[in-house]
mmCIF file of the N, C-alpha and C atoms, coordinates in Angstrom:
data_MODEL
# 
_entry.id   MODEL 
# 
loop_
_atom_site.group_PDB 
_atom_site.id 
_atom_site.type_symbol 
_atom_site.label_atom_id 
_atom_site.label_alt_id 
_atom_site.label_comp_id 
_atom_site.label_asym_id 
_atom_site.label_entity_id 
_atom_site.label_seq_id 
_atom_site.pdbx_PDB_ins_code 
_atom_site.Cartn_x 
_atom_site.Cartn_y 
_atom_site.Cartn_z 
_atom_site.occupancy 
_atom_site.B_iso_or_equiv 
_atom_site.pdbx_formal_charge 
_atom_site.auth_seq_id 
_atom_site.auth_comp_id 
_atom_site.auth_asym_id 
_atom_site.auth_atom_id 
_atom_site.pdbx_PDB_model_num 
ATOM 1   N N  . MET A 1 1  ? 0.891  -1.193 0.056   1.00 0.00 ? 1  MET A N  1 
ATOM 2   C CA . MET A 1 1  ? -0.031 0.026  -0.050  1.00 0.00 ? 1  MET A CA 1 
ATOM 3   C C  . MET A 1 1  ? 0.889  1.272  -0.005  1.00 0.00 ? 1  MET A C  1 
ATOM 4   N N  . ALA A 1 2  ? 0.614  2.118  -0.968  1.00 0.00 ? 2  ALA A N  1 
ATOM 5   C CA . ALA A 1 2  ? 1.401  3.342  -1.027  1.00 0.00 ? 2  ALA A CA 1 
ATOM 6   C C  . ALA A 1 2  ? 1.067  4.316  0.050   1.00 0.00 ? 2  ALA A C  1 
ATOM 7   N N  . GLY A 1 3  ? 2.060  5.094  0.419   1.00 0.00 ? 3  GLY A N  1 
ATOM 8   C CA . GLY A 1 3  ? 1.901  6.180  1.475   1.00 0.00 ? 3  GLY A CA 1 
ATOM 9   C C  . GLY A 1 3  ? 1.108  7.261  0.958   1.00 0.00 ? 3  GLY A C  1 
ATOM 10  N N  . LYS A 1 4  ? 0.546  8.022  1.837   1.00 0.00 ? 4  LYS A N  1 
ATOM 11  C CA . LYS A 1 4  ? -0.317 9.124  1.483   1.00 0.00 ? 4  LYS A CA 1 
ATOM 12  C C  . LYS A 1 4  ? 0.354  10.513 1.521   1.00 0.00 ? 4  LYS A C  1 
ATOM 13  N N  . ILE A 1 5  ? 1.608  10.544 2.086   1.00 0.00 ? 5  ILE A N  1 
ATOM 14  C CA . ILE A 1 5  ? 2.247  11.803 2.235   1.00 0.00 ? 5  ILE A CA 1 
ATOM 15  C C  . ILE A 1 5  ? 3.284  11.902 1.106   1.00 0.00 ? 5  ILE A C  1 
ATOM 16  N N  . LYS A 1 6  ? 3.102  12.912 0.265   1.00 0.00 ? 6  LYS A N  1 
ATOM 17  C CA . LYS A 1 6  ? 4.073  13.056 -0.874  1.00 0.00 ? 6  LYS A CA 1 
ATOM 18  C C  . LYS A 1 6  ? 5.289  13.851 -0.360  1.00 0.00 ? 6  LYS A C  1 
ATOM 19  N N  . CYS A 1 7  ? 6.451  13.574 -0.868  1.00 0.00 ? 7  CYS A N  1 
ATOM 20  C CA . CYS A 1 7  ? 7.652  14.311 -0.571  1.00 0.00 ? 7  CYS A CA 1 
ATOM 21  C C  . CYS A 1 7  ? 7.405  15.825 -0.848  1.00 0.00 ? 7  CYS A C  1 
ATOM 22  N N  . SER A 1 8  ? 7.850  16.647 0.020   1.00 0.00 ? 8  SER A N  1 
ATOM 23  C CA . SER A 1 8  ? 7.605  18.137 -0.110  1.00 0.00 ? 8  SER A CA 1 
ATOM 24  C C  . SER A 1 8  ? 8.389  18.773 -1.253  1.00 0.00 ? 8  SER A C  1 
ATOM 25  N N  . TYR A 1 9  ? 9.364  18.031 -1.856  1.00 0.00 ? 9  TYR A N  1 
ATOM 26  C CA . TYR A 1 9  ? 10.106 18.526 -2.961  1.00 0.00 ? 9  TYR A CA 1 
ATOM 27  C C  . TYR A 1 9  ? 9.186  18.365 -4.194  1.00 0.00 ? 9  TYR A C  1 
ATOM 28  N N  . GLU A 1 10 ? 8.894  19.389 -4.920  1.00 0.00 ? 10 GLU A N  1 
ATOM 29  C CA . GLU A 1 10 ? 7.969  19.385 -6.050  1.00 0.00 ? 10 GLU A CA 1 
ATOM 30  C C  . GLU A 1 10 ? 8.404  18.338 -7.181  1.00 0.00 ? 10 GLU A C  1 
ATOM 31  N N  . ASP A 1 11 ? 9.697  18.218 -7.359  1.00 0.00 ? 11 ASP A N  1 
ATOM 32  C CA . ASP A 1 11 ? 10.130 17.321 -8.426  1.00 0.00 ? 11 ASP A CA 1 
ATOM 33  C C  . ASP A 1 11 ? 10.341 15.838 -8.004  1.00 0.00 ? 11 ASP A C  1 
ATOM 34  N N  . CYS A 1 12 ? 10.029 15.561 -6.716  1.00 0.00 ? 12 CYS A N  1 
ATOM 35  C CA . CYS A 1 12 ? 10.034 14.220 -6.204  1.00 0.00 ? 12 CYS A CA 1 
ATOM 36  C C  . CYS A 1 12 ? 8.676  13.693 -5.989  1.00 0.00 ? 12 CYS A C  1 
ATOM 37  N N  . TYR A 1 13 ? 8.533  12.455 -6.497  1.00 0.00 ? 13 TYR A N  1 
ATOM 38  C CA . TYR A 1 13 ? 7.197  11.870 -6.578  1.00 0.00 ? 13 TYR A CA 1 
ATOM 39  C C  . TYR A 1 13 ? 7.034  10.708 -5.590  1.00 0.00 ? 13 TYR A C  1 
ATOM 40  N N  . ARG A 1 14 ? 7.913  10.630 -4.638  1.00 0.00 ? 14 ARG A N  1 
ATOM 41  C CA . ARG A 1 14 ? 7.860  9.480  -3.663  1.00 0.00 ? 14 ARG A CA 1 
ATOM 42  C C  . ARG A 1 14 ? 6.759  9.835  -2.581  1.00 0.00 ? 14 ARG A C  1 
ATOM 43  N N  . HIS A 1 15 ? 6.123  8.849  -2.136  1.00 0.00 ? 15 HIS A N  1 
ATOM 44  C CA . HIS A 1 15 ? 5.146  8.973  -1.066  1.00 0.00 ? 15 HIS A CA 1 
ATOM 45  C C  . HIS A 1 15 ? 5.481  8.172  0.144   1.00 0.00 ? 15 HIS A C  1 
ATOM 46  N N  . PHE A 1 16 ? 5.049  8.506  1.293   1.00 0.00 ? 16 PHE A N  1 
ATOM 47  C CA . PHE A 1 16 ? 5.436  7.911  2.552   1.00 0.00 ? 16 PHE A CA 1 
ATOM 48  C C  . PHE A 1 16 ? 4.232  7.743  3.482   1.00 0.00 ? 16 PHE A C  1 
ATOM 49  N N  . LYS A 1 17 ? 4.360  6.772  4.354   1.00 0.00 ? 17 LYS A N  1 
ATOM 50  C CA . LYS A 1 17 ? 3.272  6.447  5.277   1.00 0.00 ? 17 LYS A CA 1 
ATOM 51  C C  . LYS A 1 17 ? 3.137  7.443  6.387   1.00 0.00 ? 17 LYS A C  1 
ATOM 52  N N  . SER A 1 18 ? 4.335  8.104  6.699   1.00 0.00 ? 18 SER A N  1 
ATOM 53  C CA . SER A 1 18 ? 4.346  9.096  7.799   1.00 0.00 ? 18 SER A CA 1 
ATOM 54  C C  . SER A 1 18 ? 5.191  10.302 7.449   1.00 0.00 ? 18 SER A C  1 
ATOM 55  N N  . TYR A 1 19 ? 4.950  11.380 8.197   1.00 0.00 ? 19 TYR A N  1 
ATOM 56  C CA . TYR A 1 19 ? 5.736  12.507 8.057   1.00 0.00 ? 19 TYR A CA 1 
ATOM 57  C C  . TYR A 1 19 ? 7.161  12.253 8.398   1.00 0.00 ? 19 TYR A C  1 
ATOM 58  N N  . GLU A 1 20 ? 7.466  11.493 9.466   1.00 0.00 ? 20 GLU A N  1 
ATOM 59  C CA . GLU A 1 20 ? 8.749  11.144 9.909   1.00 0.00 ? 20 GLU A CA 1 
ATOM 60  C C  . GLU A 1 20 ? 9.510  10.393 8.794   1.00 0.00 ? 20 GLU A C  1 
ATOM 61  N N  . ALA A 1 21 ? 8.850  9.504  8.127   1.00 0.00 ? 21 ALA A N  1 
ATOM 62  C CA . ALA A 1 21 ? 9.469  8.682  7.026   1.00 0.00 ? 21 ALA A CA 1 
ATOM 63  C C  . ALA A 1 21 ? 9.851  9.645  5.904   1.00 0.00 ? 21 ALA A C  1 
ATOM 64  N N  . MET A 1 22 ? 8.982  10.680 5.565   1.00 0.00 ? 22 MET A N  1 
ATOM 65  C CA . MET A 1 22 ? 9.411  11.586 4.562   1.00 0.00 ? 22 MET A CA 1 
ATOM 66  C C  . MET A 1 22 ? 10.653 12.405 5.000   1.00 0.00 ? 22 MET A C  1 
ATOM 67  N N  . ILE A 1 23 ? 10.695 12.777 6.253   1.00 0.00 ? 23 ILE A N  1 
ATOM 68  C CA . ILE A 1 23 ? 11.870 13.532 6.697   1.00 0.00 ? 23 ILE A CA 1 
ATOM 69  C C  . ILE A 1 23 ? 13.120 12.756 6.600   1.00 0.00 ? 23 ILE A C  1 
ATOM 70  N N  . GLN A 1 24 ? 13.095 11.487 6.960   1.00 0.00 ? 24 GLN A N  1 
ATOM 71  C CA . GLN A 1 24 ? 14.265 10.548 6.852   1.00 0.00 ? 24 GLN A CA 1 
ATOM 72  C C  . GLN A 1 24 ? 14.690 10.500 5.432   1.00 0.00 ? 24 GLN A C  1 
ATOM 73  N N  . HIS A 1 25 ? 13.745 10.389 4.478   1.00 0.00 ? 25 HIS A N  1 
ATOM 74  C CA . HIS A 1 25 ? 13.987 10.400 3.060   1.00 0.00 ? 25 HIS A CA 1 
ATOM 75  C C  . HIS A 1 25 ? 14.762 11.633 2.655   1.00 0.00 ? 25 HIS A C  1 
ATOM 76  N N  . LYS A 1 26 ? 14.252 12.817 3.107   1.00 0.00 ? 26 LYS A N  1 
ATOM 77  C CA . LYS A 1 26 ? 14.863 14.069 2.695   1.00 0.00 ? 26 LYS A CA 1 
ATOM 78  C C  . LYS A 1 26 ? 16.241 14.200 3.245   1.00 0.00 ? 26 LYS A C  1 
ATOM 79  N N  . ILE A 1 27 ? 16.500 13.678 4.419   1.00 0.00 ? 27 ILE A N  1 
ATOM 80  C CA . ILE A 1 27 ? 17.844 13.712 5.040   1.00 0.00 ? 27 ILE A CA 1 
ATOM 81  C C  . ILE A 1 27 ? 18.837 12.864 4.202   1.00 0.00 ? 27 ILE A C  1 
ATOM 82  N N  . LYS A 1 28 ? 18.380 11.680 3.766   1.00 0.00 ? 28 LYS A N  1 
ATOM 83  C CA . LYS A 1 28 ? 19.211 10.697 3.180   1.00 0.00 ? 28 LYS A CA 1 
ATOM 84  C C  . LYS A 1 28 ? 19.359 10.916 1.626   1.00 0.00 ? 28 LYS A C  1 
ATOM 85  N N  . GLU A 1 29 ? 18.441 11.570 1.037   1.00 0.00 ? 29 GLU A N  1 
ATOM 86  C CA . GLU A 1 29 ? 18.426 11.720 -0.449  1.00 0.00 ? 29 GLU A CA 1 
ATOM 87  C C  . GLU A 1 29 ? 19.414 12.752 -0.887  1.00 0.00 ? 29 GLU A C  1 
ATOM 88  N N  . PRO A 1 30 ? 20.484 12.422 -1.580  1.00 0.00 ? 30 PRO A N  1 
ATOM 89  C CA . PRO A 1 30 ? 21.506 13.355 -2.086  1.00 0.00 ? 30 PRO A CA 1 
ATOM 90  C C  . PRO A 1 30 ? 20.864 14.469 -2.969  1.00 0.00 ? 30 PRO A C  1 
ATOM 91  N N  . ALA A 1 31 ? 19.830 14.205 -3.690  1.00 0.00 ? 31 ALA A N  1 
ATOM 92  C CA . ALA A 1 31 ? 19.345 15.151 -4.598  1.00 0.00 ? 31 ALA A CA 1 
ATOM 93  C C  . ALA A 1 31 ? 18.492 16.300 -3.820  1.00 0.00 ? 31 ALA A C  1 
ATOM 94  N N  . HIS A 1 32 ? 18.182 16.055 -2.579  1.00 0.00 ? 32 HIS A N  1 
ATOM 95  C CA . HIS A 1 32 ? 17.455 16.997 -1.694  1.00 0.00 ? 32 HIS A CA 1 
ATOM 96  C C  . HIS A 1 32 ? 18.432 17.794 -0.816  1.00 0.00 ? 32 HIS A C  1 
ATOM 97  N N  . GLU A 1 33 ? 18.327 19.090 -0.873  1.00 0.00 ? 33 GLU A N  1 
ATOM 98  C CA . GLU A 1 33 ? 19.063 19.981 0.001   1.00 0.00 ? 33 GLU A CA 1 
ATOM 99  C C  . GLU A 1 33 ? 18.157 20.427 1.194   1.00 0.00 ? 33 GLU A C  1 
ATOM 100 N N  . TYR A 1 34 ? 18.086 19.538 2.157   1.00 0.00 ? 34 TYR A N  1 
ATOM 101 C CA . TYR A 1 34 ? 17.112 19.721 3.267   1.00 0.00 ? 34 TYR A CA 1 
ATOM 102 C C  . TYR A 1 34 ? 17.887 19.981 4.558   1.00 0.00 ? 34 TYR A C  1 
ATOM 103 N N  . CYS A 1 35 ? 17.468 21.075 5.202   1.00 0.00 ? 35 CYS A N  1 
ATOM 104 C CA . CYS A 1 35 ? 18.012 21.440 6.522   1.00 0.00 ? 35 CYS A CA 1 
ATOM 105 C C  . CYS A 1 35 ? 17.241 20.888 7.578   1.00 0.00 ? 35 CYS A C  1 
ATOM 106 N N  . LYS A 1 36 ? 17.766 19.804 8.243   1.00 0.00 ? 36 LYS A N  1 
ATOM 107 C CA . LYS A 1 36 ? 17.005 19.101 9.322   1.00 0.00 ? 36 LYS A CA 1 
ATOM 108 C C  . LYS A 1 36 ? 16.978 19.990 10.528  1.00 0.00 ? 36 LYS A C  1 
ATOM 109 N N  . ARG A 1 37 ? 17.931 20.817 10.750  1.00 0.00 ? 37 ARG A N  1 
ATOM 110 C CA . ARG A 1 37 ? 18.006 21.733 11.928  1.00 0.00 ? 37 ARG A CA 1 
ATOM 111 C C  . ARG A 1 37 ? 16.775 22.617 11.875  1.00 0.00 ? 37 ARG A C  1 
ATOM 112 N N  . CYS A 1 38 ? 16.446 23.183 10.745  1.00 0.00 ? 38 CYS A N  1 
ATOM 113 C CA . CYS A 1 38 ? 15.303 24.218 10.578  1.00 0.00 ? 38 CYS A CA 1 
ATOM 114 C C  . CYS A 1 38 ? 14.076 23.615 9.940   1.00 0.00 ? 38 CYS A C  1 
ATOM 115 N N  . ASP A 1 39 ? 14.176 22.403 9.427   1.00 0.00 ? 39 ASP A N  1 
ATOM 116 C CA . ASP A 1 39 ? 13.006 21.814 8.707   1.00 0.00 ? 39 ASP A CA 1 
ATOM 117 C C  . ASP A 1 39 ? 12.681 22.715 7.532   1.00 0.00 ? 39 ASP A C  1 
ATOM 118 N N  . VAL A 1 40 ? 13.730 22.952 6.643   1.00 0.00 ? 40 VAL A N  1 
ATOM 119 C CA . VAL A 1 40 ? 13.632 23.785 5.499   1.00 0.00 ? 40 VAL A CA 1 
ATOM 120 C C  . VAL A 1 40 ? 14.085 23.069 4.268   1.00 0.00 ? 40 VAL A C  1 
ATOM 121 N N  . ASP A 1 41 ? 13.289 23.126 3.172   1.00 0.00 ? 41 ASP A N  1 
ATOM 122 C CA . ASP A 1 41 ? 13.676 22.565 1.925   1.00 0.00 ? 41 ASP A CA 1 
ATOM 123 C C  . ASP A 1 41 ? 14.329 23.685 1.166   1.00 0.00 ? 41 ASP A C  1 
ATOM 124 N N  . CYS A 1 42 ? 15.530 23.373 0.605   1.00 0.00 ? 42 CYS A N  1 
ATOM 125 C CA . CYS A 1 42 ? 16.236 24.367 -0.181  1.00 0.00 ? 42 CYS A CA 1 
ATOM 126 C C  . CYS A 1 42 ? 16.311 23.835 -1.651  1.00 0.00 ? 42 CYS A C  1 
ATOM 127 N N  . GLU A 1 43 ? 16.288 24.751 -2.585  1.00 0.00 ? 43 GLU A N  1 
ATOM 128 C CA . GLU A 1 43 ? 16.226 24.448 -3.999  1.00 0.00 ? 43 GLU A CA 1 
ATOM 129 C C  . GLU A 1 43 ? 17.470 23.747 -4.493  1.00 0.00 ? 43 GLU A C  1 
ATOM 130 N N  . ASP A 1 44 ? 18.627 24.169 -4.047  1.00 0.00 ? 44 ASP A N  1 
ATOM 131 C CA . ASP A 1 44 ? 19.900 23.602 -4.450  1.00 0.00 ? 44 ASP A CA 1 
ATOM 132 C C  . ASP A 1 44 ? 20.968 23.921 -3.412  1.00 0.00 ? 44 ASP A C  1 
ATOM 133 N N  . ASP A 1 45 ? 22.243 23.461 -3.742  1.00 0.00 ? 45 ASP A N  1 
ATOM 134 C CA . ASP A 1 45 ? 23.329 23.689 -2.774  1.00 0.00 ? 45 ASP A CA 1 
ATOM 135 C C  . ASP A 1 45 ? 23.551 25.126 -2.501  1.00 0.00 ? 45 ASP A C  1 
ATOM 136 N N  . VAL A 1 46 ? 23.464 26.044 -3.461  1.00 0.00 ? 46 VAL A N  1 
ATOM 137 C CA . VAL A 1 46 ? 23.618 27.420 -3.209  1.00 0.00 ? 46 VAL A CA 1 
ATOM 138 C C  . VAL A 1 46 ? 22.605 28.029 -2.258  1.00 0.00 ? 46 VAL A C  1 
ATOM 139 N N  . ALA A 1 47 ? 21.379 27.664 -2.505  1.00 0.00 ? 47 ALA A N  1 
ATOM 140 C CA . ALA A 1 47 ? 20.263 28.108 -1.594  1.00 0.00 ? 47 ALA A CA 1 
ATOM 141 C C  . ALA A 1 47 ? 20.409 27.583 -0.153  1.00 0.00 ? 47 ALA A C  1 
ATOM 142 N N  . PHE A 1 48 ? 20.917 26.317 -0.095  1.00 0.00 ? 48 PHE A N  1 
ATOM 143 C CA . PHE A 1 48 ? 21.249 25.712 1.158   1.00 0.00 ? 48 PHE A CA 1 
ATOM 144 C C  . PHE A 1 48 ? 22.268 26.473 1.925   1.00 0.00 ? 48 PHE A C  1 
ATOM 145 N N  . LEU A 1 49 ? 23.394 26.879 1.317   1.00 0.00 ? 49 LEU A N  1 
ATOM 146 C CA . LEU A 1 49 ? 24.462 27.558 1.835   1.00 0.00 ? 49 LEU A CA 1 
ATOM 147 C C  . LEU A 1 49 ? 23.978 28.994 2.298   1.00 0.00 ? 49 LEU A C  1 
ATOM 148 N N  . ILE A 1 50 ? 23.237 29.631 1.407   1.00 0.00 ? 50 ILE A N  1 
ATOM 149 C CA . ILE A 1 50 ? 22.696 30.964 1.753   1.00 0.00 ? 50 ILE A CA 1 
ATOM 150 C C  . ILE A 1 50 ? 21.808 30.810 3.003   1.00 0.00 ? 50 ILE A C  1 
ATOM 151 N N  . HIS A 1 51 ? 20.952 29.849 3.045   1.00 0.00 ? 51 HIS A N  1 
ATOM 152 C CA . HIS A 1 51 ? 20.080 29.555 4.221   1.00 0.00 ? 51 HIS A CA 1 
ATOM 153 C C  . HIS A 1 51 ? 20.879 29.440 5.486   1.00 0.00 ? 51 HIS A C  1 
ATOM 154 N N  . GLN A 1 52 ? 21.981 28.639 5.435   1.00 0.00 ? 52 GLN A N  1 
ATOM 155 C CA . GLN A 1 52 ? 22.885 28.505 6.596   1.00 0.00 ? 52 GLN A CA 1 
ATOM 156 C C  . GLN A 1 52 ? 23.487 29.777 7.045   1.00 0.00 ? 52 GLN A C  1 
ATOM 157 N N  . MET A 1 53 ? 23.946 30.587 6.011   1.00 0.00 ? 53 MET A N  1 
ATOM 158 C CA . MET A 1 53 ? 24.621 31.830 6.383   1.00 0.00 ? 53 MET A CA 1 
ATOM 159 C C  . MET A 1 53 ? 23.712 32.882 6.968   1.00 0.00 ? 53 MET A C  1 
ATOM 160 N N  . ASN A 1 54 ? 22.443 32.831 6.555   1.00 0.00 ? 54 ASN A N  1 
ATOM 161 C CA . ASN A 1 54 ? 21.475 33.883 6.994   1.00 0.00 ? 54 ASN A CA 1 
ATOM 162 C C  . ASN A 1 54 ? 20.594 33.488 8.166   1.00 0.00 ? 54 ASN A C  1 
ATOM 163 N N  . ASN A 1 55 ? 20.724 32.253 8.677   1.00 0.00 ? 55 ASN A N  1 
ATOM 164 C CA . ASN A 1 55 ? 19.810 31.798 9.677   1.00 0.00 ? 55 ASN A CA 1 
ATOM 165 C C  . ASN A 1 55 ? 20.576 31.762 11.098  1.00 0.00 ? 55 ASN A C  1 
ATOM 166 N N  . PRO A 1 56 ? 19.973 32.379 12.094  1.00 0.00 ? 56 PRO A N  1 
ATOM 167 C CA . PRO A 1 56 ? 20.633 32.442 13.446  1.00 0.00 ? 56 PRO A CA 1 
ATOM 168 C C  . PRO A 1 56 ? 20.849 31.024 14.030  1.00 0.00 ? 56 PRO A C  1 
ATOM 169 N N  . LYS A 1 57 ? 20.145 29.955 13.605  1.00 0.00 ? 57 LYS A N  1 
ATOM 170 C CA . LYS A 1 57 ? 20.358 28.610 14.056  1.00 0.00 ? 57 LYS A CA 1 
ATOM 171 C C  . LYS A 1 57 ? 21.624 28.079 13.561  1.00 0.00 ? 57 LYS A C  1 
ATOM 172 N N  . HIS A 1 58 ? 22.238 28.794 12.572  1.00 0.00 ? 58 HIS A N  1 
ATOM 173 C CA . HIS A 1 58 ? 23.506 28.340 11.976  1.00 0.00 ? 58 HIS A CA 1 
ATOM 174 C C  . HIS A 1 58 ? 24.518 29.421 12.271  1.00 0.00 ? 58 HIS A C  1 
ATOM 175 N N  . SER A 1 59 ? 24.451 30.036 13.405  1.00 0.00 ? 59 SER A N  1 
ATOM 176 C CA . SER A 1 59 ? 25.307 31.132 13.788  1.00 0.00 ? 59 SER A CA 1 
ATOM 177 C C  . SER A 1 59 ? 26.776 30.821 13.711  1.00 0.00 ? 59 SER A C  1 
ATOM 178 N N  . MET A 1 60 ? 27.530 31.914 13.229  1.00 0.00 ? 60 MET A N  1 
ATOM 179 C CA . MET A 1 60 ? 28.983 31.744 13.171  1.00 0.00 ? 60 MET A CA 1 
ATOM 180 C C  . MET A 1 60 ? 29.600 31.638 14.541  1.00 0.00 ? 60 MET A C  1 
ATOM 181 N N  . TYR A 1 61 ? 28.808 31.846 15.591  1.00 0.00 ? 61 TYR A N  1 
ATOM 182 C CA . TYR A 1 61 ? 29.375 31.776 16.988  1.00 0.00 ? 61 TYR A CA 1 
ATOM 183 C C  . TYR A 1 61 ? 29.300 30.306 17.520  1.00 0.00 ? 61 TYR A C  1 
ATOM 184 N N  . GLN A 1 62 ? 28.845 29.370 16.734  1.00 0.00 ? 62 GLN A N  1 
ATOM 185 C CA . GLN A 1 62 ? 28.848 27.973 17.122  1.00 0.00 ? 62 GLN A CA 1 
ATOM 186 C C  . GLN A 1 62 ? 30.266 27.498 17.187  1.00 0.00 ? 62 GLN A C  1 
ATOM 187 N N  . SER A 1 63 ? 30.476 26.430 17.836  1.00 0.00 ? 63 SER A N  1 
ATOM 188 C CA . SER A 1 63 ? 31.831 25.835 17.937  1.00 0.00 ? 63 SER A CA 1 
ATOM 189 C C  . SER A 1 63 ? 32.378 25.574 16.465  1.00 0.00 ? 63 SER A C  1 
ATOM 190 N N  . HIS A 1 64 ? 33.656 25.753 16.309  1.00 0.00 ? 64 HIS A N  1 
ATOM 191 C CA . HIS A 1 64 ? 34.369 25.532 15.037  1.00 0.00 ? 64 HIS A CA 1 
ATOM 192 C C  . HIS A 1 64 ? 33.965 24.164 14.455  1.00 0.00 ? 64 HIS A C  1 
ATOM 193 N N  . ASP A 1 65 ? 33.958 23.071 15.160  1.00 0.00 ? 65 ASP A N  1 
ATOM 194 C CA . ASP A 1 65 ? 33.641 21.817 14.633  1.00 0.00 ? 65 ASP A CA 1 
ATOM 195 C C  . ASP A 1 65 ? 32.254 21.673 14.117  1.00 0.00 ? 65 ASP A C  1 
ATOM 196 N N  . THR A 1 66 ? 31.247 22.276 14.814  1.00 0.00 ? 66 THR A N  1 
ATOM 197 C CA . THR A 1 66 ? 29.905 22.282 14.386  1.00 0.00 ? 66 THR A CA 1 
ATOM 198 C C  . THR A 1 66 ? 29.691 23.007 13.080  1.00 0.00 ? 66 THR A C  1 
ATOM 199 N N  . LEU A 1 67 ? 30.351 24.226 12.990  1.00 0.00 ? 67 LEU A N  1 
ATOM 200 C CA . LEU A 1 67 ? 30.241 25.017 11.804  1.00 0.00 ? 67 LEU A CA 1 
ATOM 201 C C  . LEU A 1 67 ? 30.850 24.309 10.607  1.00 0.00 ? 67 LEU A C  1 
ATOM 202 N N  . ILE A 1 68 ? 32.031 23.783 10.816  1.00 0.00 ? 68 ILE A N  1 
ATOM 203 C CA . ILE A 1 68 ? 32.698 23.079 9.709   1.00 0.00 ? 68 ILE A CA 1 
ATOM 204 C C  . ILE A 1 68 ? 31.827 21.877 9.236   1.00 0.00 ? 68 ILE A C  1 
ATOM 205 N N  . GLY A 1 69 ? 31.329 21.233 10.243  1.00 0.00 ? 69 GLY A N  1 
ATOM 206 C CA . GLY A 1 69 ? 30.511 20.013 9.930   1.00 0.00 ? 69 GLY A CA 1 
ATOM 207 C C  . GLY A 1 69 ? 29.300 20.311 9.174   1.00 0.00 ? 69 GLY A C  1 
ATOM 208 N N  . SER A 1 70 ? 28.653 21.478 9.324   1.00 0.00 ? 70 SER A N  1 
ATOM 209 C CA . SER A 1 70 ? 27.447 21.831 8.673   1.00 0.00 ? 70 SER A CA 1 
ATOM 210 C C  . SER A 1 70 ? 27.602 22.566 7.376   1.00 0.00 ? 70 SER A C  1 
ATOM 211 N N  . ILE A 1 71 ? 28.659 23.291 7.188   1.00 0.00 ? 71 ILE A N  1 
ATOM 212 C CA . ILE A 1 71 ? 28.859 24.065 5.938   1.00 0.00 ? 71 ILE A CA 1 
ATOM 213 C C  . ILE A 1 71 ? 29.817 23.397 4.968   1.00 0.00 ? 71 ILE A C  1 
ATOM 214 N N  . LEU A 1 72 ? 30.841 22.813 5.342   1.00 0.00 ? 72 LEU A N  1 
ATOM 215 C CA . LEU A 1 72 ? 31.794 22.194 4.405   1.00 0.00 ? 72 LEU A CA 1 
ATOM 216 C C  . LEU A 1 72 ? 31.289 21.177 3.463   1.00 0.00 ? 72 LEU A C  1 
ATOM 217 N N  . PRO A 1 73 ? 30.393 20.275 3.963   1.00 0.00 ? 73 PRO A N  1 
ATOM 218 C CA . PRO A 1 73 ? 29.755 19.371 2.967   1.00 0.00 ? 73 PRO A CA 1 
ATOM 219 C C  . PRO A 1 73 ? 29.048 20.022 1.860   1.00 0.00 ? 73 PRO A C  1 
ATOM 220 N N  . CYS A 1 74 ? 28.377 21.063 2.189   1.00 0.00 ? 74 CYS A N  1 
ATOM 221 C CA . CYS A 1 74 ? 27.693 21.879 1.118   1.00 0.00 ? 74 CYS A CA 1 
ATOM 222 C C  . CYS A 1 74 ? 28.666 22.393 0.069   1.00 0.00 ? 74 CYS A C  1 
ATOM 223 N N  . ILE A 1 75 ? 29.711 23.052 0.641   1.00 0.00 ? 75 ILE A N  1 
ATOM 224 C CA . ILE A 1 75 ? 30.746 23.640 -0.208  1.00 0.00 ? 75 ILE A CA 1 
ATOM 225 C C  . ILE A 1 75 ? 31.374 22.639 -1.131  1.00 0.00 ? 75 ILE A C  1 
ATOM 226 N N  . SER A 1 76 ? 31.627 21.430 -0.501  1.00 0.00 ? 76 SER A N  1 
ATOM 227 C CA . SER A 1 76 ? 32.296 20.448 -1.337  1.00 0.00 ? 76 SER A CA 1 
ATOM 228 C C  . SER A 1 76 ? 31.397 19.953 -2.435  1.00 0.00 ? 76 SER A C  1 
ATOM 229 N N  . ARG A 1 77 ? 30.039 19.868 -2.140  1.00 0.00 ? 77 ARG A N  1 
ATOM 230 C CA . ARG A 1 77 ? 29.149 19.421 -3.227  1.00 0.00 ? 77 ARG A CA 1 
ATOM 231 C C  . ARG A 1 77 ? 29.087 20.477 -4.315  1.00 0.00 ? 77 ARG A C  1 
ATOM 232 N N  . MET A 1 78 ? 29.126 21.799 -3.939  1.00 0.00 ? 78 MET A N  1 
ATOM 233 C CA . MET A 1 78 ? 29.099 22.872 -4.837  1.00 0.00 ? 78 MET A CA 1 
ATOM 234 C C  . MET A 1 78 ? 30.306 22.833 -5.803  1.00 0.00 ? 78 MET A C  1 
ATOM 235 N N  . LEU A 1 79 ? 31.456 22.607 -5.275  1.00 0.00 ? 79 LEU A N  1 
ATOM 236 C CA . LEU A 1 79 ? 32.738 22.519 -5.993  1.00 0.00 ? 79 LEU A CA 1 
ATOM 237 C C  . LEU A 1 79 ? 32.687 21.286 -6.934  1.00 0.00 ? 79 LEU A C  1 
ATOM 238 N N  . HIS A 1 80 ? 32.089 20.186 -6.482  1.00 0.00 ? 80 HIS A N  1 
ATOM 239 C CA . HIS A 1 80 ? 32.072 19.057 -7.297  1.00 0.00 ? 80 HIS A CA 1 
ATOM 240 C C  . HIS A 1 80 ? 31.140 19.305 -8.562  1.00 0.00 ? 80 HIS A C  1 
ATOM 241 N N  . LEU A 1 81 ? 30.075 20.136 -8.387  1.00 0.00 ? 81 LEU A N  1 
ATOM 242 C CA . LEU A 1 81 ? 29.145 20.439 -9.521  1.00 0.00 ? 81 LEU A CA 1 
ATOM 243 C C  . LEU A 1 81 ? 29.860 21.376 -10.550 1.00 0.00 ? 81 LEU A C  1 
ATOM 244 N N  . TRP A 1 82 ? 30.765 22.164 -10.058 1.00 0.00 ? 82 TRP A N  1 
ATOM 245 C CA . TRP A 1 82 ? 31.431 23.166 -10.947 1.00 0.00 ? 82 TRP A CA 1 
ATOM 246 C C  . TRP A 1 82 ? 32.492 22.429 -11.689 1.00 0.00 ? 82 TRP A C  1 
# 
C-alpha cells in the first residue's frame, strides 16, 4: 500500500506512510538539500548555503567543529558540480 504523504520537493514523486518517514528520506536523499535543523527545503546547494549563512540557528558563533561539519559538506558538493 502506497503512502499518502508526498515528498515536499516538487520534483520528487515519492510517497510515505508518515511525516517522519518523509523527513528521513529528505535527510538521506542526495538530490534534496534539506536542513534538518530548521526543517527547510532548499532548492539547491547554493540556496542551502545561503540559508545556513542567513539563519541564526547556523550562527557563526557556534563551535568551530559544528560550523565546519554543517557548511563544508555543502561547499564540497558545490565544487563538485562546478
